C-alpha positions, -999 to +999 in steps of 0.1 A: +000+000+000+011+035-007+009+065+016-019+078-006-039+046-004-035+045+034-046+082+037-077+076+016-087+043+033-083+059+067-103+090+055-074+114+062-085+138+036-059+165+044-031+140+040-046+127+008-049+162-006-013+170+003-001+139-014-022+146-045-007+181-047+025+165-058+023+159-096+049+131-095+029+109-072+015+077-087-021+083-080-031+051-096-009+027-077-027-006-067-028-023-034-024-061-029-061-065-038-057-045-070-076-016-056-066+019-067-069+051-046-099+059-068-115+026-058-109+034-021-122+070-024-153+058-042-159+030-016-156+056+012-181+079-006-155+107-007-167+128-036-141+154-032-112+130-034-129+111-063-131+144-081-095+153-073-083+120-086-103+121-118-091+157-125-055+145-125-060+127-158-036+099-150-062+075-135-075+044-152-112+047-144-122+014-160-094-007-144-105-037-125-093-049-091-085-085-083-123-092-079-132-078-113-147-046-099-142-011-114-138+020-092-169+037-104 
């Protein structure tokens, strides 16, 4: 898991926002279950983080986790 995934899964929005402010962060890195930060933010119902992630333009929206689920 990445610091971004941890921040999102623990609902630490401030930390996630700070990490996302760095353009060189891999905002689409997967955890061991194949879930992306977008998947975690959507699962948490965090519309603000979902929007921030989608606005980056480097997120695979249709990617599937290990269970075959897409983030949105």
